[in-house]
TIRO-182612 format. One line per field, with one value per atom (N, C-alpha, C): x, y, z; atom name; residue number from 1. Coordinates in steps of 0.2 Angstrom, whole numbers, plus 5000, padded with zeros to 4 digits. Each point is the difference from the previous one (the first is absolute). Layout:
N
east [X; ...] $
north [Y; ...] $
up [Z; ...] $
atomo [CA; ...] $
num [NUM; ...] $
***
This chain:
254
east [5253; 4994; 4994; 4995; 4995; 4995; 5000; 4996; 4992; 4997; 4993; 4996; 4995; 4995; 4995; 5000; 4995; 4994; 5000; 4994; 4994; 4994; 4994; 5000; 4997; 5000; 4997; 4995; 4996; 5004; 5005; 5005; 5006; 5001; 5007; 4999; 5006; 5000; 4999; 4996; 4999; 5006; 5001; 5005; 4997; 5003; 4997; 5001; 4995; 5001; 5000; 4998; 5000; 4994; 4995; 4994; 4996; 4999; 4996; 5005; 5004; 5005; 4996; 5001; 4998; 4993; 4998; 4994; 5001; 5006; 5002; 5000; 5002; 5001; 4993; 4995; 4993; 4997; 5002; 4997; 5004; 5006; 5003; 4998; 4998; 4997; 4994; 4996; 4993; 5000; 5005; 5001; 5002; 5005; 5003; 4994; 4996; 4994; 4995; 4999; 4995; 5004; 5006; 5004; 4999; 5001; 5000; 4993; 4995; 4993; 4998; 5003; 4999; 5003; 5006; 5004; 4996; 4998; 4996; 4994; 4996; 4994; 5001; 5005; 5002; 5001; 5005; 5001; 4994; 4996; 4994; 4995; 5000; 4995; 5003; 5007; 5003; 5000; 5000; 4999; 4993; 4995; 4993; 4999; 5003; 4999; 5003; 5006; 5004; 4996; 4997; 4996; 4994; 4997; 4994; 5001; 5006; 5002; 5002; 5003; 5001; 4994; 4995; 4993; 4997; 5000; 4997; 5003; 5007; 5004; 4998; 5000; 4998; 4993; 4995; 4994; 5000; 5004; 5000; 5003; 5006; 5003; 4995; 4996; 4995; 4995; 4998; 4995; 5002; 5007; 5003; 5001; 5002; 5001; 4993; 4995; 4994; 4997; 5001; 4998; 5004; 5007; 5004; 4998; 4998; 4998; 4993; 4996; 4994; 5001; 5004; 5002; 5003; 5003; 5003; 4996; 4994; 4996; 4998; 4999; 4999; 5005; 5007; 5005; 5000; 4998; 4999; 4995; 4994; 4995; 5003; 5003; 5003; 5005; 5004; 5005; 4996; 4994; 4996; 4997; 4998; 4997; 5006; 5006; 5005; 5002; 5000; 5001; 4994; 4994; 4995; 5000; 5002; 5001; 5006; 5006; 5005; 4998; 4997; 4997; 4996; 4995; 4996; 5004; 5005; 5004; 5004; 5003; 5003; 4996; 4994; 4995; 4998; 5000; 4998; 5006; 5006; 5007; 5000; 4998; 5001; 4995; 4995; 4995; 5000; 5004; 5000; 5003; 4999; 5003; 5004; 5006; 5005; 4999; 4995; 4999; 5006; 5004; 5006; 5004; 5001; 5005; 4996; 4994; 4996; 5000; 5000; 5000; 5007; 5005; 5007; 5001; 4998; 5000; 4997; 4994; 4996; 5003; 5003; 5004; 5006; 5003; 5005; 4999; 4994; 4999; 4995; 4996; 4995; 5004; 4997; 5004; 4998; 5003; 4999; 4993; 4996; 4993; 4995; 5001; 4995; 5000; 4993; 4999; 4995; 4999; 4996; 4994; 4994; 4994; 4998; 5000; 4998; 5003; 5001; 5003; 4996; 4998; 4997; 5003; 5000; 5003; 4995; 5002; 4996; 5005; 4998; 5005; 5000; 4994; 5000; 4995; 5000; 4994; 4993; 4999; 4993; 4999; 5005; 4999; 4998; 4996; 4998; 5006; 5000; 5005; 5003; 5006; 5003; 5002; 5002; 5003; 4999; 5000; 5000; 5004; 5002; 5004; 4998; 4999; 4999; 5004; 5002; 5003; 4997; 4997; 4998; 5000; 5000; 5000; 4993; 4999; 4994; 4994; 5002; 4996; 4999; 5003; 5000; 4995; 4998; 4995; 5003; 4999; 5002; 4995; 5002; 4995; 5002; 4995; 5001; 5002; 5006; 5003; 4995; 5000; 4995; 5003; 5007; 5003; 5001; 5001; 5000; 5007; 5002; 5006; 5000; 5006; 5001; 5000; 5000; 4999; 5007; 5005; 5006; 5000; 4995; 5000; 5003; 5004; 5003; 4996; 5002; 4997; 5000; 4995; 5000; 4998; 5002; 4999; 4997; 4994; 4996; 5002; 5003; 5002; 4996; 4998; 4997; 5004; 5002; 5004; 4999; 5004; 4999; 5007; 4999; 5006; 4999; 5005; 4999; 4998; 5002; 4999; 4999; 4998; 4999; 5007; 5005; 5007; 5003; 4998; 5003; 4996; 4994; 4996; 5003; 5002; 5003; 5007; 5004; 5006; 4999; 4995; 4998; 4999; 4996; 4998; 5007; 5004; 5007; 5004; 5000; 5004; 4997; 4993; 4997; 5002; 5002; 5002; 5007; 5004; 5006; 5000; 4994; 4999; 5003; 5002; 5003; 4995; 5000; 4995; 4995; 4999; 4995; 5000; 4994; 5000; 4996; 4995; 4996; 4997; 4999; 4997; 4994; 4994; 4995; 4996; 4999; 4997; 4993; 4996; 4993; 4996; 5002; 4996; 5005; 4999; 5003; 4996; 4999; 4995; 5003; 4997; 5002; 4994; 4998; 4994; 5000; 4994; 5000; 4999; 5004; 5000; 4994; 4997; 4994; 4994; 4998; 4994; 5000; 5006; 5001; 4999; 4998; 5000; 5007; 5000; 5007; 5000; 5006; 5000; 5006; 4999; 5004; 5007; 5006; 5006; 5002; 4997; 5002; 4995; 4995; 4995; 4994; 5000; 4994; 4994; 4995; 4994; 5002; 4996; 5002; 4998; 5004; 4999; 4998; 4999; 4999; 5006; 4999; 5005; 5004; 5007; 5004; 5003; 4997; 5002; 5006; 5001; 5005; 5007; 5002; 5007; 5002; 4996; 5002; 5002; 5004; 5002; 5008; 5002; 5008; 5000; 5003; 5001; 4993; 4995; 4993; 4996; 5003; 4997; 4998; 4994; 4999; 5005; 5002; 5004; 4995; 5004; 4997; 4999; 4994; 4999; 5000; 5004; 5002; 4999; 4999; 5000; 5003; 5004; 5004; 5000; 5001; 5001; 5006; 5004; 5007; 4999; 5002; 5000; 5007; 5000; 5007; 5000; 5006; 5002; 4998; 4998; 4999; 5007; 5000; 5006; 5002; 5006; 5002; 5004; 5000; 5004; 5007; 5003; 5007; 5001; 4996; 5000; 4999; 4996; 4999; 5006; 5004; 5006; 5006; 4999; 5005; 5004; 4997; 5003; 4999; 4994; 4998; 5000; 5006; 5000; 4997; 4997; 4998; 5006; 5001; 5005; 5001; 5005; 5001; 4996; 5000; 4996; 4993; 4997; 4993; 4999; 5005; 4999; 5002; 5004; 5003; 5006; 5003; 5007; 5005; 5006; 5006; 5002] $
north [5517; 5003; 4995; 5000; 4995; 5002; 4996; 5003; 5000; 5005; 5000; 5000; 4996; 4999; 5005; 5005; 5005; 4998; 4994; 4999; 4998; 5001; 4998; 4992; 4997; 4993; 4996; 5004; 4996; 5000; 5004; 5000; 4996; 4998; 4997; 4993; 4997; 4993; 4995; 4995; 4995; 4995; 4998; 4995; 4994; 4994; 4993; 4999; 4999; 4999; 4992; 4996; 4993; 4997; 5004; 4999; 4995; 5000; 4995; 4996; 4996; 4995; 4994; 4998; 4995; 5001; 5006; 5002; 4999; 5002; 5000; 4993; 4995; 4993; 4997; 5003; 4997; 5002; 5006; 5003; 4996; 4999; 4996; 4993; 4997; 4993; 5000; 5005; 5000; 5001; 5004; 5001; 4994; 4996; 4994; 4994; 5000; 4995; 5002; 5006; 5002; 4998; 5001; 4999; 4992; 4996; 4993; 4998; 5002; 4999; 5001; 5006; 5002; 4995; 4998; 4996; 4993; 4997; 4994; 5001; 5005; 5001; 5000; 5004; 5000; 4993; 4996; 4994; 4995; 5001; 4995; 5002; 5006; 5002; 4998; 5000; 4998; 4992; 4997; 4992; 4998; 5004; 4999; 5001; 5005; 5002; 4995; 4997; 4995; 4994; 4998; 4994; 5000; 5006; 5001; 4999; 5003; 5000; 4992; 4997; 4992; 4996; 5002; 4997; 5001; 5006; 5002; 4997; 5000; 4996; 4993; 4997; 4992; 4999; 5004; 5000; 5000; 5005; 5001; 4994; 4997; 4994; 4994; 4999; 4995; 5000; 5006; 5001; 4998; 5002; 4999; 4992; 4997; 4993; 4996; 5002; 4997; 5001; 5006; 5001; 4996; 4999; 4996; 4992; 4998; 4993; 4999; 5005; 5000; 4999; 5004; 4999; 4994; 4996; 4994; 4994; 5001; 4995; 4995; 5003; 4996; 4995; 5002; 4995; 4995; 5001; 4995; 4995; 5002; 4996; 4995; 5003; 4997; 4994; 5002; 4995; 4994; 5001; 4995; 4996; 5003; 4996; 4996; 5002; 4997; 4993; 5001; 4995; 4994; 5003; 4995; 4996; 5003; 4997; 4995; 5002; 4995; 4994; 5001; 4995; 4995; 5003; 4996; 4996; 5003; 4996; 4995; 5001; 4995; 4994; 5001; 4995; 4996; 5003; 4996; 4996; 5003; 4996; 4994; 5001; 4994; 4994; 5002; 4995; 4998; 5002; 4999; 4993; 4998; 4993; 5002; 4998; 5001; 4994; 5001; 4994; 4998; 5004; 4998; 4996; 5002; 4996; 4994; 5000; 4993; 4995; 5003; 4996; 4997; 5004; 4997; 4995; 5001; 4995; 4994; 5000; 4994; 4996; 5003; 4997; 4996; 5002; 4997; 4994; 5001; 4995; 4995; 5001; 4995; 4993; 4994; 4994; 4999; 4996; 4998; 4997; 5001; 4997; 5004; 5006; 5004; 5006; 5002; 5007; 5004; 5006; 5004; 5002; 4999; 5002; 5007; 5002; 5007; 5002; 5007; 5003; 5006; 5001; 5006; 5003; 5006; 5003; 5003; 5000; 5004; 5004; 5007; 5004; 4998; 4999; 4998; 4995; 4997; 4995; 5003; 5006; 5003; 5004; 5001; 5004; 4995; 5003; 4996; 4999; 4996; 4999; 5006; 5001; 5007; 4999; 4994; 5000; 4992; 4999; 4993; 4999; 4994; 4998; 4993; 4998; 4993; 4998; 4993; 4998; 4993; 4998; 4994; 4998; 4993; 4998; 5001; 4998; 5001; 4995; 4995; 4995; 4999; 5005; 5000; 5005; 4999; 5004; 5001; 5006; 5001; 4999; 4998; 4999; 5005; 5001; 5005; 4996; 5003; 4997; 5001; 4995; 5000; 5003; 5000; 5003; 5007; 5003; 5007; 5002; 5006; 5003; 4999; 4999; 4999; 5007; 5001; 5006; 5004; 4999; 5003; 5007; 5002; 5007; 5002; 4995; 5001; 4998; 5001; 4998; 4993; 4997; 4993; 4999; 4994; 4999; 4993; 4999; 4994; 4997; 4994; 4997; 4994; 4998; 4994; 4997; 4994; 4997; 4992; 4997; 4993; 4997; 4993; 4996; 4993; 4996; 4993; 4995; 5002; 4995; 5004; 4996; 5003; 5002; 4996; 5001; 5007; 5001; 5006; 5006; 4999; 5006; 5002; 4994; 5001; 5004; 4998; 5003; 5007; 5002; 5006; 5005; 4997; 5004; 5002; 4995; 5001; 5006; 4999; 5005; 5007; 5000; 5007; 5004; 4997; 5003; 5003; 4998; 5003; 5006; 5002; 5007; 5005; 5006; 5005; 5004; 5000; 5003; 4996; 4993; 4996; 4998; 5001; 4998; 4993; 4999; 4994; 4998; 4993; 4997; 4996; 5001; 4996; 4996; 4994; 4996; 5001; 5003; 5001; 4994; 4997; 4995; 4996; 4993; 4996; 4994; 4999; 4995; 4997; 4994; 4997; 4997; 5002; 4997; 4993; 4997; 4992; 4998; 4996; 4998; 4996; 4997; 4995; 5004; 5003; 5004; 5007; 5003; 5007; 5005; 4997; 5004; 5001; 5005; 5001; 4998; 4997; 4997; 5004; 5002; 5005; 4996; 5002; 4997; 5002; 5004; 5002; 4997; 4996; 4998; 5004; 5006; 5004; 4998; 5004; 4999; 5000; 4996; 5000; 5006; 5002; 5007; 4998; 5005; 5000; 4998; 4996; 4997; 5006; 4999; 5005; 4997; 5002; 4997; 5004; 5006; 5004; 4998; 4996; 4998; 4994; 4997; 4995; 4994; 4996; 4993; 4999; 4996; 4998; 4992; 4998; 4992; 4997; 5003; 4997; 5001; 5004; 5001; 5008; 5001; 5008; 5003; 5006; 5004; 5003; 5001; 5003; 5007; 5003; 5007; 5002; 5005; 5002; 5008; 5002; 5007; 5002; 5005; 5002; 5007; 5002; 5007; 5001; 5005; 5002; 5007; 5000; 5006; 5003; 5006; 5004; 5004; 5002; 5004; 5007; 5005; 5007; 5003; 5004; 5004; 5005; 4999; 5005; 5005; 5006; 5006; 4998; 4996; 4998; 4997; 4995; 4997; 5004; 5005; 5005; 5004; 5001; 5004; 4997; 4993; 4997; 4994; 4999; 4995; 4993; 4999; 4994; 5000; 5000; 5001; 4994; 5001; 4995; 4997; 4993; 4997; 5001; 5000; 5001; 4995; 4994; 4995; 5001; 5004; 5002; 5007; 5003; 5006; 5006; 4999; 5005; 5003; 5005; 5002; 4995; 5002; 4996; 5000] $
up [5410; 5000; 4997; 5003; 4998; 4994; 4995; 4994; 5002; 4997; 5001; 4994; 4999; 4994; 5001; 4995; 5001; 4996; 4996; 4996; 5005; 4998; 5004; 5000; 5005; 5001; 4994; 4997; 4995; 4994; 4999; 4994; 5001; 5006; 5001; 4998; 4997; 4997; 5006; 4998; 5005; 5001; 5005; 5001; 5003; 4997; 5003; 5007; 5003; 5008; 5001; 4995; 5002; 5004; 5001; 5003; 4997; 4993; 4996; 4996; 5003; 4997; 4997; 4993; 4997; 4996; 5000; 4996; 4992; 4998; 4993; 4998; 5004; 4998; 4999; 5004; 4999; 4994; 4998; 4993; 4995; 5000; 4995; 5000; 5005; 5000; 4997; 5002; 4996; 4993; 4998; 4993; 4996; 5004; 4997; 4999; 5006; 4999; 4995; 4999; 4994; 4994; 4999; 4994; 4998; 5006; 4999; 4998; 5003; 4999; 4992; 4998; 4993; 4995; 5002; 4995; 5000; 5006; 5000; 4996; 5001; 4997; 4992; 4998; 4993; 4997; 5004; 4997; 5000; 5005; 5000; 4994; 4999; 4994; 4994; 4999; 4994; 4999; 5006; 5000; 4998; 5002; 4998; 4993; 4998; 4993; 4995; 5002; 4996; 5000; 5006; 5000; 4996; 5000; 4996; 4993; 4998; 4993; 4998; 5005; 4998; 5000; 5004; 4999; 4994; 4998; 4993; 4994; 5001; 4994; 5000; 5006; 5000; 4998; 5001; 4997; 4993; 4997; 4993; 4997; 5003; 4997; 5000; 5006; 5000; 4995; 4999; 4995; 4993; 4998; 4994; 4999; 5006; 4999; 4999; 5004; 4998; 4993; 4998; 4993; 4995; 5001; 4996; 5001; 5006; 5001; 4996; 5000; 4996; 4993; 4997; 4993; 4998; 5005; 4998; 5002; 5003; 5002; 4994; 4994; 4994; 4999; 5001; 4999; 5005; 5006; 5005; 4998; 4997; 4998; 4994; 4995; 4995; 5002; 5005; 5003; 5003; 5003; 5003; 4995; 4994; 4994; 4997; 5000; 4997; 5005; 5006; 5005; 4999; 4999; 5000; 4993; 4995; 4993; 5001; 5003; 5001; 5004; 5005; 5004; 4996; 4996; 4996; 4995; 4997; 4995; 5003; 5006; 5004; 5002; 5002; 5001; 4994; 4995; 4994; 4998; 5001; 4998; 5004; 5007; 5004; 4999; 4996; 4999; 4992; 4996; 4993; 4999; 4994; 4998; 4993; 5001; 4994; 4995; 4995; 4996; 4995; 4998; 4996; 5005; 5006; 5004; 5002; 5001; 5002; 4994; 4994; 4994; 4999; 5001; 5000; 5005; 5006; 5006; 4998; 4998; 4998; 4995; 4995; 4995; 5002; 5006; 5003; 5005; 5003; 5005; 4998; 4995; 4998; 4998; 5002; 4997; 4993; 4997; 4993; 4999; 4995; 4999; 5004; 5003; 5004; 4996; 4999; 4997; 5004; 4999; 5004; 4995; 5002; 4996; 5002; 5006; 5002; 5006; 5001; 5006; 5001; 5007; 5002; 5006; 5001; 5006; 5005; 5006; 5005; 5004; 5001; 5004; 5007; 5003; 5007; 5002; 5005; 5002; 4999; 5002; 5000; 4994; 4995; 4994; 4994; 4996; 4994; 4995; 4995; 4996; 4997; 5000; 4998; 4993; 4998; 4993; 4998; 4994; 4998; 4993; 4999; 4994; 4999; 4994; 4998; 4994; 4999; 4994; 5000; 4994; 4999; 4992; 4999; 4993; 4997; 4994; 4996; 5003; 5003; 5002; 5007; 5004; 5007; 5003; 5006; 5004; 5007; 5003; 5007; 5005; 5006; 5005; 5006; 5004; 5006; 5006; 5003; 5006; 5006; 5004; 5006; 5006; 5000; 5006; 5000; 5006; 5001; 5003; 4999; 5003; 5007; 5003; 5007; 5003; 5007; 5003; 5001; 4996; 5001; 4998; 4996; 4998; 4993; 4997; 4994; 4994; 4994; 4994; 4999; 4996; 4999; 4993; 4997; 4993; 5000; 4996; 5000; 4993; 5000; 4994; 4998; 4994; 4998; 4994; 5001; 4995; 4999; 4996; 4998; 5002; 5002; 5001; 4999; 4998; 4998; 5005; 5007; 5005; 5007; 5005; 5007; 5002; 4999; 5003; 4997; 4993; 4997; 5003; 5002; 5003; 5007; 5003; 5007; 4999; 4995; 4999; 4998; 4996; 4998; 5006; 5005; 5006; 5004; 5000; 5004; 4996; 4993; 4997; 4999; 5001; 5000; 5006; 5005; 5006; 4999; 4995; 4999; 4996; 4998; 4997; 5004; 4997; 5004; 5004; 5007; 5004; 5002; 4998; 5002; 5007; 5003; 5007; 5001; 4996; 5001; 4994; 4999; 4994; 5003; 4997; 5002; 4994; 5001; 4994; 5001; 4994; 5001; 4997; 4994; 4997; 4996; 4999; 4996; 4998; 4993; 4998; 4993; 4998; 4994; 4997; 4994; 4997; 4999; 5001; 5000; 4993; 4998; 4993; 4998; 5005; 4998; 5000; 5006; 5001; 4998; 4999; 4999; 5006; 5006; 5006; 5003; 5004; 5003; 5007; 5002; 5007; 5003; 5006; 5003; 5002; 4999; 5001; 5007; 5004; 5007; 5005; 4998; 5005; 5001; 4996; 5001; 4996; 4999; 4996; 4993; 4996; 4993; 4997; 4995; 4996; 4993; 4996; 4993; 4996; 4995; 4996; 4996; 5000; 4997; 4994; 4994; 4993; 4998; 5002; 4997; 5001; 5005; 5002; 4995; 4996; 4996; 5003; 4997; 5003; 4999; 5003; 5000; 5000; 4995; 4999; 5001; 4997; 5000; 5007; 5005; 5006; 5000; 5003; 5000; 5005; 4999; 5004; 5006; 5005; 5006; 4999; 5002; 5001; 5007; 5001; 5007; 5001; 5006; 5001; 5007; 5001; 5006; 5001; 5006; 5002; 5003; 4997; 5002; 5004; 5006; 5004; 5001; 4998; 5000; 5006; 5002; 5006; 4997; 5005; 4998; 4998; 4995; 4998; 5006; 5003; 5005; 4997; 5004; 4997; 4999; 5004; 4999; 4994; 4998; 4994; 4994; 5001; 4994; 4999; 5006; 4999; 4997; 4998; 4997; 5004; 5007; 5004; 4997; 4997; 4997; 4993; 4997; 4992; 4997; 4994; 4996; 4996; 5000; 4997; 4992; 4998; 4992; 4996; 5003; 4996; 5000; 5004; 5000; 4997; 4997; 4997; 5003; 5006; 5004; 4997; 5004; 4997; 5002; 4997; 5002; 5007] $
atomo [N; CA; C; N; CA; C; N; CA; C; N; CA; C; N; CA; C; N; CA; C; N; CA; C; N; CA; C; N; CA; C; N; CA; C; N; CA; C; N; CA; C; N; CA; C; N; CA; C; N; CA; C; N; CA; C; N; CA; C; N; CA; C; N; CA; C; N; CA; C; N; CA; C; N; CA; C; N; CA; C; N; CA; C; N; CA; C; N; CA; C; N; CA; C; N; CA; C; N; CA; C; N; CA; C; N; CA; C; N; CA; C; N; CA; C; N; CA; C; N; CA; C; N; CA; C; N; CA; C; N; CA; C; N; CA; C; N; CA; C; N; CA; C; N; CA; C; N; CA; C; N; CA; C; N; CA; C; N; CA; C; N; CA; C; N; CA; C; N; CA; C; N; CA; C; N; CA; C; N; CA; C; N; CA; C; N; CA; C; N; CA; C; N; CA; C; N; CA; C; N; CA; C; N; CA; C; N; CA; C; N; CA; C; N; CA; C; N; CA; C; N; CA; C; N; CA; C; N; CA; C; N; CA; C; N; CA; C; N; CA; C; N; CA; C; N; CA; C; N; CA; C; N; CA; C; N; CA; C; N; CA; C; N; CA; C; N; CA; C; N; CA; C; N; CA; C; N; CA; C; N; CA; C; N; CA; C; N; CA; C; N; CA; C; N; CA; C; N; CA; C; N; CA; C; N; CA; C; N; CA; C; N; CA; C; N; CA; C; N; CA; C; N; CA; C; N; CA; C; N; CA; C; N; CA; C; N; CA; C; N; CA; C; N; CA; C; N; CA; C; N; CA; C; N; CA; C; N; CA; C; N; CA; C; N; CA; C; N; CA; C; N; CA; C; N; CA; C; N; CA; C; N; CA; C; N; CA; C; N; CA; C; N; CA; C; N; CA; C; N; CA; C; N; CA; C; N; CA; C; N; CA; C; N; CA; C; N; CA; C; N; CA; C; N; CA; C; N; CA; C; N; CA; C; N; CA; C; N; CA; C; N; CA; C; N; CA; C; N; CA; C; N; CA; C; N; CA; C; N; CA; C; N; CA; C; N; CA; C; N; CA; C; N; CA; C; N; CA; C; N; CA; C; N; CA; C; N; CA; C; N; CA; C; N; CA; C; N; CA; C; N; CA; C; N; CA; C; N; CA; C; N; CA; C; N; CA; C; N; CA; C; N; CA; C; N; CA; C; N; CA; C; N; CA; C; N; CA; C; N; CA; C; N; CA; C; N; CA; C; N; CA; C; N; CA; C; N; CA; C; N; CA; C; N; CA; C; N; CA; C; N; CA; C; N; CA; C; N; CA; C; N; CA; C; N; CA; C; N; CA; C; N; CA; C; N; CA; C; N; CA; C; N; CA; C; N; CA; C; N; CA; C; N; CA; C; N; CA; C; N; CA; C; N; CA; C; N; CA; C; N; CA; C; N; CA; C; N; CA; C; N; CA; C; N; CA; C; N; CA; C; N; CA; C; N; CA; C; N; CA; C; N; CA; C; N; CA; C; N; CA; C; N; CA; C; N; CA; C; N; CA; C; N; CA; C; N; CA; C; N; CA; C; N; CA; C; N; CA; C; N; CA; C; N; CA; C; N; CA; C; N; CA; C; N; CA; C; N; CA; C; N; CA; C; N; CA; C; N; CA; C; N; CA; C; N; CA; C; N; CA; C; N; CA; C; N; CA; C; N; CA; C; N; CA; C; N; CA; C; N; CA; C; N; CA; C; N; CA; C; N; CA; C; N; CA; C; N; CA; C; N; CA; C; N; CA; C; N; CA; C; N; CA; C; N; CA; C; N; CA; C; N; CA; C; N; CA; C; N; CA; C; N; CA; C; N; CA; C; N; CA; C; N; CA; C; N; CA; C; N; CA; C; N; CA; C; N; CA; C; N; CA; C; N; CA; C; N; CA; C; N; CA; C; N; CA; C; N; CA; C; N; CA; C; N; CA; C; N; CA; C; N; CA; C; N; CA; C; N; CA; C; N; CA; C; N; CA; C] $
num [1; 1; 1; 2; 2; 2; 3; 3; 3; 4; 4; 4; 5; 5; 5; 6; 6; 6; 7; 7; 7; 8; 8; 8; 9; 9; 9; 10; 10; 10; 11; 11; 11; 12; 12; 12; 13; 13; 13; 14; 14; 14; 15; 15; 15; 16; 16; 16; 17; 17; 17; 18; 18; 18; 19; 19; 19; 20; 20; 20; 21; 21; 21; 22; 22; 22; 23; 23; 23; 24; 24; 24; 25; 25; 25; 26; 26; 26; 27; 27; 27; 28; 28; 28; 29; 29; 29; 30; 30; 30; 31; 31; 31; 32; 32; 32; 33; 33; 33; 34; 34; 34; 35; 35; 35; 36; 36; 36; 37; 37; 37; 38; 38; 38; 39; 39; 39; 40; 40; 40; 41; 41; 41; 42; 42; 42; 43; 43; 43; 44; 44; 44; 45; 45; 45; 46; 46; 46; 47; 47; 47; 48; 48; 48; 49; 49; 49; 50; 50; 50; 51; 51; 51; 52; 52; 52; 53; 53; 53; 54; 54; 54; 55; 55; 55; 56; 56; 56; 57; 57; 57; 58; 58; 58; 59; 59; 59; 60; 60; 60; 61; 61; 61; 62; 62; 62; 63; 63; 63; 64; 64; 64; 65; 65; 65; 66; 66; 66; 67; 67; 67; 68; 68; 68; 69; 69; 69; 70; 70; 70; 71; 71; 71; 72; 72; 72; 73; 73; 73; 74; 74; 74; 75; 75; 75; 76; 76; 76; 77; 77; 77; 78; 78; 78; 79; 79; 79; 80; 80; 80; 81; 81; 81; 82; 82; 82; 83; 83; 83; 84; 84; 84; 85; 85; 85; 86; 86; 86; 87; 87; 87; 88; 88; 88; 89; 89; 89; 90; 90; 90; 91; 91; 91; 92; 92; 92; 93; 93; 93; 94; 94; 94; 95; 95; 95; 96; 96; 96; 97; 97; 97; 98; 98; 98; 99; 99; 99; 100; 100; 100; 101; 101; 101; 102; 102; 102; 103; 103; 103; 104; 104; 104; 105; 105; 105; 106; 106; 106; 107; 107; 107; 108; 108; 108; 109; 109; 109; 110; 110; 110; 111; 111; 111; 112; 112; 112; 113; 113; 113; 114; 114; 114; 115; 115; 115; 116; 116; 116; 117; 117; 117; 118; 118; 118; 119; 119; 119; 120; 120; 120; 121; 121; 121; 122; 122; 122; 123; 123; 123; 124; 124; 124; 125; 125; 125; 126; 126; 126; 127; 127; 127; 128; 128; 128; 129; 129; 129; 130; 130; 130; 131; 131; 131; 132; 132; 132; 133; 133; 133; 134; 134; 134; 135; 135; 135; 136; 136; 136; 137; 137; 137; 138; 138; 138; 139; 139; 139; 140; 140; 140; 141; 141; 141; 142; 142; 142; 143; 143; 143; 144; 144; 144; 145; 145; 145; 146; 146; 146; 147; 147; 147; 148; 148; 148; 149; 149; 149; 150; 150; 150; 151; 151; 151; 152; 152; 152; 153; 153; 153; 154; 154; 154; 155; 155; 155; 156; 156; 156; 157; 157; 157; 158; 158; 158; 159; 159; 159; 160; 160; 160; 161; 161; 161; 162; 162; 162; 163; 163; 163; 164; 164; 164; 165; 165; 165; 166; 166; 166; 167; 167; 167; 168; 168; 168; 169; 169; 169; 170; 170; 170; 171; 171; 171; 172; 172; 172; 173; 173; 173; 174; 174; 174; 175; 175; 175; 176; 176; 176; 177; 177; 177; 178; 178; 178; 179; 179; 179; 180; 180; 180; 181; 181; 181; 182; 182; 182; 183; 183; 183; 184; 184; 184; 185; 185; 185; 186; 186; 186; 187; 187; 187; 188; 188; 188; 189; 189; 189; 190; 190; 190; 191; 191; 191; 192; 192; 192; 193; 193; 193; 194; 194; 194; 195; 195; 195; 196; 196; 196; 197; 197; 197; 198; 198; 198; 199; 199; 199; 200; 200; 200; 201; 201; 201; 202; 202; 202; 203; 203; 203; 204; 204; 204; 205; 205; 205; 206; 206; 206; 207; 207; 207; 208; 208; 208; 209; 209; 209; 210; 210; 210; 211; 211; 211; 212; 212; 212; 213; 213; 213; 214; 214; 214; 215; 215; 215; 216; 216; 216; 217; 217; 217; 218; 218; 218; 219; 219; 219; 220; 220; 220; 221; 221; 221; 222; 222; 222; 223; 223; 223; 224; 224; 224; 225; 225; 225; 226; 226; 226; 227; 227; 227; 228; 228; 228; 229; 229; 229; 230; 230; 230; 231; 231; 231; 232; 232; 232; 233; 233; 233; 234; 234; 234; 235; 235; 235; 236; 236; 236; 237; 237; 237; 238; 238; 238; 239; 239; 239; 240; 240; 240; 241; 241; 241; 242; 242; 242; 243; 243; 243; 244; 244; 244; 245; 245; 245; 246; 246; 246; 247; 247; 247; 248; 248; 248; 249; 249; 249; 250; 250; 250; 251; 251; 251; 252; 252; 252; 253; 253; 253; 254; 254; 254] $
***
């Protein structure tokens, strides 16, 4: 017997006919695309927010660093002042004359019968006399040397003294070059008073100078009055660091 559905057509359950196949997949695809777009949008917004936060933090750190640099600017100026002062002291040290060392050296190199009337120092060829020292007897007088320092840039010492003969003066000039740090020795003047007329005759072939009675006489003959300039090498930083030590005999360490 064949069953009969007595329900009206509008109330009967619908059965899939397969006429609109794939429509559900389209809906699912659209929903998936919307979901993906939403996720990408959210991630982009989060990335932009993170980058804005990083920029804000970097600006804050930059401002803090600039403020700290401004507060430390005075220390930078102090460091520059320190470097300038150290450079000035080093420049003075390079052009100084160690008088104690020079006196010890002169005592060792001067021949017998020779003595110094005066000594004056010049820091550089173009600078005025930086320091001076003189030693003389009660009856002696100093004379001014006529030579100037050479262009080596180092300090120089002008010496005036007495010697019994021309040969001794020559020996003195040779020995002066044995002073520690000496680069050059130049004879400035040498004369001997005339025993008859009292006028001075130049012993080096130059013009006659004034008589020098302060040197006295030796075996009845007047001693020679001479002047010379000793030029020293500039003090290098390596020698200041101890590479060129002063000998113990000149007052240095053991």
